C-alpha positions as CSV (number, residue, x, y, z in Angstrom):
1,X,39.9,4.9,37.2
2,X,40.3,8.3,37.9
3,X,40.9,8.6,41.6
4,X,38.9,11.7,42.9
5,X,40.4,14.1,45.4
6,X,39.0,13.8,48.8
7,X,35.8,15.1,50.1
8,X,35.6,17.1,53.2
9,X,32.1,17.4,54.6
10,X,30.6,17.6,57.8
11,X,33.3,16.1,59.8
12,X,36.3,18.1,61.0
13,X,39.4,18.4,59.2
14,X,42.0,16.1,60.2
15,X,45.0,18.1,61.7
16,X,47.7,16.9,59.0
17,X,45.6,18.8,56.2
18,X,45.3,22.2,58.3
19,X,48.0,23.8,56.7
20,X,47.0,27.0,55.4
21,X,48.5,30.1,56.8
22,X,47.6,34.1,57.0
23,X,49.1,34.3,53.5
24,X,46.8,31.8,52.0
25,X,43.9,33.4,53.3
26,X,45.2,36.9,52.1
27,X,45.3,35.4,48.9
28,X,42.2,33.6,48.5
29,X,39.8,36.4,50.5
30,X,41.2,39.2,48.4
31,X,40.3,37.0,45.3
32,X,36.6,36.1,46.6
33,X,36.2,39.5,46.9
34,X,37.5,40.6,43.4
35,X,35.1,40.4,40.4
36,X,32.9,41.8,37.8
37,X,29.7,41.3,40.3
38,X,31.6,43.8,42.7
39,X,32.7,46.3,40.3
40,X,28.6,45.9,39.4
41,X,28.2,46.6,43.3
42,X,30.1,49.4,43.3
43,X,28.7,51.0,40.3
44,X,25.4,50.9,42.5
45,X,27.1,53.9,44.5
46,X,26.9,56.7,41.5
47,X,25.3,58.6,41.1
48,X,23.9,58.8,43.8
49,X,27.5,59.5,46.2
50,X,29.9,61.8,44.6
51,X,33.4,60.1,43.4
52,X,35.1,60.9,47.0
53,X,31.8,59.9,48.8
54,X,31.7,56.5,46.9
55,X,35.8,55.7,47.8
56,X,35.1,56.8,51.4
57,X,32.4,54.3,51.8
58,X,33.7,51.3,49.6
59,X,36.9,51.9,52.5
60,X,34.6,52.0,55.3
61,X,32.0,49.4,54.4
62,X,34.7,47.0,53.4
63,X,36.7,47.4,56.6
64,X,33.2,46.6,58.9
65,X,32.1,43.6,56.8
66,X,35.3,42.1,56.4
67,X,35.9,42.3,60.6
68,X,32.5,40.5,60.8
69,X,33.7,38.4,58.3
70,X,37.3,37.7,59.9
71,X,35.3,37.0,63.4
72,X,32.5,34.3,61.7
73,X,35.2,32.5,60.4
74,X,36.5,31.4,64.1
75,X,34.6,28.7,65.1
76,X,35.8,26.9,61.8
77,X,39.6,28.0,62.3
78,X,39.4,26.5,65.8
79,X,37.2,23.6,65.3
80,X,37.7,22.6,61.7
81,X,34.5,22.2,60.7
82,X,31.9,24.3,57.7
83,X,29.9,27.0,58.7
84,X,26.5,25.2,58.8
85,X,28.0,22.7,61.0
86,X,29.3,25.0,63.4
87,X,25.5,26.9,63.8
88,X,24.4,23.6,65.1
89,X,26.0,24.5,68.7
90,X,24.7,28.0,68.2
91,X,20.7,27.2,66.8
92,X,20.9,23.5,67.5
93,X,21.0,20.7,65.1
94,X,17.3,21.3,63.6
95,X,18.0,25.2,64.4
96,X,20.9,25.0,62.2
97,X,18.6,23.9,58.8
98,X,17.2,27.3,58.7
99,X,20.0,29.4,58.0
100,X,21.2,26.1,55.9
101,X,18.4,26.3,53.6
102,X,18.6,29.9,53.1
103,X,22.2,29.9,52.5
104,X,21.9,27.4,49.5
105,X,18.8,29.5,48.2
106,X,21.5,32.6,48.2
107,X,24.5,30.6,46.9
108,X,22.3,29.2,43.8
109,X,21.6,32.8,43.3
110,X,25.3,33.9,43.4
111,X,26.5,31.1,41.0
112,X,23.6,31.8,38.6
113,X,24.9,35.4,38.2
114,X,28.5,35.0,38.5
115,X,27.7,32.4,35.8
116,X,25.8,34.8,33.7
117,X,27.9,38.0,34.1
118,X,30.6,35.5,32.7
119,X,29.0,34.4,29.7
120,X,28.0,37.7,29.1
121,X,31.6,39.0,29.4
122,X,32.7,36.1,27.0
123,X,29.9,37.4,24.5
124,X,31.1,40.6,24.6
125,X,35.1,39.6,23.7
126,X,34.1,36.5,21.0
127,X,31.1,37.8,19.5
128,X,28.1,35.8,18.8
129,X,29.5,33.1,17.0
130,X,26.7,31.1,17.4
131,X,24.2,33.3,17.1
132,X,21.4,33.7,19.5
133,X,23.2,30.0,21.2
134,X,26.3,31.9,21.8
135,X,24.9,33.2,25.4
136,X,24.0,29.4,26.3
137,X,27.6,28.0,25.1
138,X,29.3,29.6,27.7
139,X,27.2,29.8,30.5
140,X,27.7,25.8,29.9
141,X,31.4,25.7,29.6
142,X,32.1,28.4,32.6
143,X,29.8,26.1,34.9
144,X,31.7,23.1,33.7
145,X,34.5,24.8,34.8
146,X,33.5,26.0,38.2
147,X,32.4,22.4,39.1
148,X,35.3,20.8,38.2
149,X,37.2,23.2,40.1
150,X,34.9,22.2,43.0
151,X,35.5,18.3,42.8
152,X,39.4,19.5,42.9
153,X,38.3,21.1,46.5
154,X,39.6,24.3,48.2
155,X,43.5,23.2,48.8
156,X,44.4,22.4,45.1
157,X,42.1,26.0,44.6
158,X,43.7,27.9,46.8
159,X,47.3,26.4,46.5
160,X,47.4,25.5,43.0
161,X,45.0,27.6,41.0
162,X,45.0,31.2,42.8
163,X,48.1,31.8,44.5
164,X,50.0,30.5,41.5
165,X,48.3,31.7,38.5
166,X,44.6,33.3,38.5
167,X,45.0,36.3,41.7
168,X,48.3,37.6,39.8
169,X,46.8,38.2,36.5
170,X,43.6,39.9,38.3
171,X,46.1,42.3,40.3
172,X,47.7,43.4,37.1
173,X,45.0,43.9,35.4
174,X,42.7,46.0,37.8
175,X,46.0,48.1,38.1
176,X,45.7,48.5,34.4
177,X,41.9,49.4,34.2
178,X,42.6,51.6,37.7
179,X,45.3,53.4,35.9
180,X,43.6,53.9,32.5
181,X,40.2,55.2,34.1
182,X,42.5,57.6,36.5
183,X,44.6,58.7,33.8
184,X,41.7,59.5,31.3
185,X,39.1,61.0,33.6
186,X,41.0,62.7,36.1
187,X,37.8,64.9,36.5
188,X,35.2,62.6,38.1
189,X,37.1,62.4,41.0
190,X,35.6,65.9,41.7
191,X,32.1,65.2,40.3
192,X,29.1,65.7,43.0
193,X,27.0,63.1,43.9
194,X,23.1,63.9,43.1
195,X,21.9,62.7,47.0
196,X,19.3,60.1,45.7
197,X,21.5,57.5,47.9
198,X,21.4,58.4,51.4
199,X,25.1,57.6,52.9
200,X,23.5,55.0,55.5
201,X,22.2,52.8,52.8
202,X,25.4,53.0,50.4
203,X,26.8,51.4,53.4
204,X,24.8,48.5,54.1
205,X,25.4,47.8,50.4
206,X,29.1,47.7,50.8
207,X,28.8,45.6,54.2
208,X,26.5,43.3,52.3
209,X,29.1,41.8,50.5
210,X,31.3,40.5,52.9
211,X,28.5,39.3,54.7
212,X,27.1,37.2,52.0
213,X,30.1,35.1,51.9
214,X,30.4,34.8,56.3
215,X,27.8,31.7,55.7
216,X,30.9,30.1,53.7
217,X,33.9,31.3,55.3
218,X,34.1,28.2,57.5
219,X,34.4,25.9,54.8
220,X,37.5,27.5,54.1
221,X,39.1,28.5,57.1
222,X,38.6,25.1,58.5
223,X,41.9,24.3,56.5
224,X,43.9,26.7,58.7
225,X,47.3,26.4,61.1
226,X,45.6,28.7,63.6
227,X,42.6,31.3,64.6
228,X,44.9,34.1,64.4
229,X,46.7,34.1,61.2
230,X,43.1,32.9,59.7
231,X,41.5,36.2,60.6
232,X,44.7,38.4,60.0
233,X,44.7,36.9,56.4
234,X,40.7,36.8,56.1
235,X,40.2,40.6,57.5
236,X,43.2,42.0,55.5
237,X,42.7,40.6,52.2
238,X,38.9,41.1,51.8
239,X,39.3,45.1,53.2
240,X,41.8,45.2,50.2
241,X,40.4,44.0,47.3
242,X,36.7,44.9,48.4
243,X,37.3,48.6,48.9
244,X,39.8,48.2,46.0
245,X,36.9,47.1,43.5
246,X,33.8,48.9,44.8
247,X,35.5,52.0,44.3
248,X,36.6,51.2,40.9
249,X,33.4,50.3,39.7
250,X,32.0,53.3,41.1
251,X,34.3,55.3,38.6
252,X,34.0,53.5,35.7
253,X,30.1,54.3,35.6
254,X,31.4,57.8,35.9
255,X,34.2,57.7,33.8
256,X,31.8,55.8,31.2
257,X,28.3,57.0,31.4
258,X,25.2,54.9,29.8
259,X,27.4,51.4,29.9
260,X,27.1,48.6,32.2
261,X,30.4,48.2,33.6
262,X,31.8,45.1,31.5
263,X,31.0,47.0,28.2
264,X,32.8,49.6,29.7
265,X,35.8,47.5,30.2
266,X,35.6,46.4,26.7
267,X,35.7,49.8,25.5
268,X,38.8,51.3,26.3
269,X,42.6,49.8,24.7
270,X,43.1,46.2,25.5
271,X,39.7,46.0,27.1
272,X,39.1,42.8,25.9
273,X,41.7,41.2,27.2
274,X,41.8,42.7,30.3
275,X,38.0,41.7,30.8
276,X,39.1,38.1,29.7
277,X,41.9,38.3,32.0
278,X,39.1,38.9,34.7
279,X,37.3,36.2,33.7
280,X,40.0,34.0,34.7
281,X,39.6,35.0,38.2
282,X,35.7,35.3,38.4
283,X,35.9,31.2,38.1
284,X,37.2,30.7,42.2
285,X,33.4,33.2,43.2
286,X,31.6,30.4,41.1
287,X,33.4,27.7,42.5
288,X,33.0,29.2,46.1
289,X,29.5,29.7,45.3
290,X,28.4,25.9,44.1
291,X,30.9,24.2,46.7
292,X,29.6,25.7,49.5
293,X,26.2,25.0,48.3
294,X,27.1,21.4,48.6
295,X,29.2,21.4,51.9
296,X,25.9,23.2,53.6
297,X,23.6,21.0,52.1
298,X,25.6,18.2,53.7
299,X,24.7,19.7,57.2
300,X,20.8,18.4,56.5
301,X,21.8,15.1,54.1
302,X,25.5,14.1,55.3
303,X,25.0,10.8,53.7
304,X,25.1,12.2,49.8
305,X,28.5,12.7,48.3
306,X,29.4,15.6,47.9
307,X,30.6,15.8,44.0
308,X,26.6,14.6,43.8
309,X,25.3,17.6,45.5
310,X,27.9,19.8,43.5
311,X,26.4,18.4,40.1
312,X,23.2,18.9,40.8
313,X,23.7,22.8,42.1
314,X,25.8,23.5,39.0
315,X,22.8,21.8,36.6
316,X,20.4,24.0,38.2
317,X,22.5,27.3,38.3
318,X,22.8,26.9,34.5
319,X,19.1,26.8,34.3
320,X,18.6,29.5,36.2
321,X,21.2,31.5,34.7
322,X,19.7,30.3,31.4
323,X,16.3,32.1,32.4
324,X,16.9,35.0,34.4
325,X,16.5,38.5,32.3
326,X,19.1,40.7,31.0
327,X,17.9,43.6,33.0
328,X,18.9,41.5,36.4
329,X,21.2,44.4,37.3
330,X,18.3,46.4,38.4
331,X,17.2,43.7,41.2
332,X,21.1,43.4,42.3
333,X,20.8,46.2,45.2
334,X,17.6,44.2,46.5
335,X,19.4,40.8,46.5
336,X,22.4,42.4,48.3
337,X,19.9,44.0,50.9
338,X,18.2,41.1,51.6
339,X,21.6,39.0,52.3
340,X,22.4,41.3,54.7
341,X,19.0,41.5,56.6
342,X,18.9,37.7,57.1
343,X,22.7,37.1,57.4
344,X,24.4,40.1,59.5
345,X,21.5,39.7,62.9
346,X,22.6,36.3,62.5
347,X,26.3,37.0,62.8
348,X,25.7,38.9,65.8
349,X,24.1,35.8,67.7
350,X,27.0,33.7,66.7
351,X,29.6,36.4,67.5
352,X,27.9,37.0,70.9
353,X,27.5,33.3,71.8
354,X,30.9,31.8,70.9
355,X,33.1,35.1,71.9
356,X,31.1,35.9,74.9
357,X,28.3,33.6,76.3
358,X,30.5,30.4,75.4
359,X,34.4,32.2,75.6
360,X,35.0,29.8,72.8
361,X,34.7,27.0,74.5
362,X,32.5,24.5,73.0
363,X,32.7,20.6,73.3
364,X,33.0,18.8,70.2
365,X,29.7,16.8,70.9
366,X,27.9,20.0,70.8
367,X,28.3,20.3,67.0
368,X,27.3,16.2,66.7
369,X,26.2,13.6,69.0
370,X,25.0,15.9,72.0
371,X,24.1,18.8,69.8
372,X,20.7,20.1,70.6
373,X,17.8,19.9,68.5
374,X,16.5,23.7,69.1
375,X,18.4,26.3,70.8
376,X,15.4,28.9,71.1
377,X,17.3,31.9,72.9
378,X,19.3,32.6,69.7
379,X,16.9,31.8,67.2
380,X,14.5,34.5,68.9
381,X,17.5,36.9,68.9
382,X,18.2,36.0,65.3
383,X,14.3,36.7,64.2
384,X,14.4,40.4,66.2
385,X,17.7,41.1,64.7
386,X,16.1,40.5,61.1
387,X,13.0,42.8,61.7
388,X,15.5,45.3,63.5
389,X,17.1,45.1,60.2
390,X,14.2,45.8,57.7
391,X,12.3,48.4,60.3
392,X,15.6,50.7,60.1
393,X,15.7,50.0,56.3
394,X,12.0,50.9,55.9
395,X,11.6,53.6,58.4
396,X,14.8,55.6,58.9
397,X,18.1,56.6,57.2
398,X,20.4,55.3,60.1
399,X,21.6,52.5,58.2
400,X,20.3,48.7,58.8
401,X,23.5,46.5,59.2
402,X,25.2,48.2,62.2
403,X,22.0,48.1,64.5
404,X,20.8,45.0,63.6
405,X,23.9,43.1,64.4
406,X,23.7,44.9,68.2
407,X,20.4,44.1,68.7
408,X,20.4,40.4,68.2
409,X,23.5,40.4,70.0
410,X,22.3,42.3,72.8
411,X,19.2,40.3,73.2
412,X,20.7,36.6,73.0
413,X,23.0,38.0,75.7
414,X,20.2,39.4,77.9
415,X,17.9,36.0,77.4
416,X,20.8,34.1,78.3
417,X,21.8,36.2,81.4
418,X,18.5,37.0,83.0
419,X,16.4,33.7,81.7
């Protein structure tokens, strides 16, 4: 009989398994920050912004979002628990079910997008050898491979898949694509924008990508040797790669006008090979979406085996990927902004509660036996933060992410100190 690897559910990770260092997290989060969907998101910055503005916004937004992401992982690094379990101490046991459900929904959405873009890329490379069924064939292949990575678990994926193989191929390929674009189209660096995208909205689009990962972060940072190493590796790794790929996505769209990102990559010299190599690393994004979806569900149904939840999420993602319209790119911007609207304010609540109000001192029981059912003040502060995000998005050009983060944090701090 085949023995499955150990499952890491809702209980704290044992001390002897908390082995990951700063460099491990640099590779993990730089790997999760690269990918075809990130290039696609970078393409949203133009032609609204100029090339230089796109690069500057990619760097600034990645830095802000990655620092937020690193802060979000502090609870998991300190206590060895997954993200949704850590929110029991912030929102209460039943209160944590709200972000859990929202997170599972977004992760199924991300997994479906990832599987679809991988399948479309493989279709471009290999051609329609099964006719109209070729796309569905690749959807099934990539979904099953991501599922196998999930069953292997984070330690195997990080140490055996990413660090020894996938990330190095990705770095080399990204350097090659960047060189080809800049050497063949040096004029795009001076290309102006048409002004249709406000800088503040562009900043929100970049920040939304690292923020989309924070509800997952402790699912992986709970395996860290220490808080500082996990924070440093996470923040630097994600800033480095997300800046690069957002900027590269914008440059590709400027260089290859009227082409989708993956079609543009295929059109360059050795582009099919480059895209195939990028697909190797893209699978870890699908892995993270499906794996964390299962871990999040265990916050509500902890007795269900993780591999069963992984299988369920994979099957749902397969059907969604097969049914998503081919013009899905037109809804991608809204998807990113809605993720930011929900999870940026929640991060403000978590940060002020953990780092300021509680001064990083929870007891283990606050996540388990003595967890409150609901903590009304943090839930209220989160709600106000969501309203702030969409009010700023709808009625101002000042950006939404930073104001909503600050407002939700200040509301909770005020409530805890005054009431």
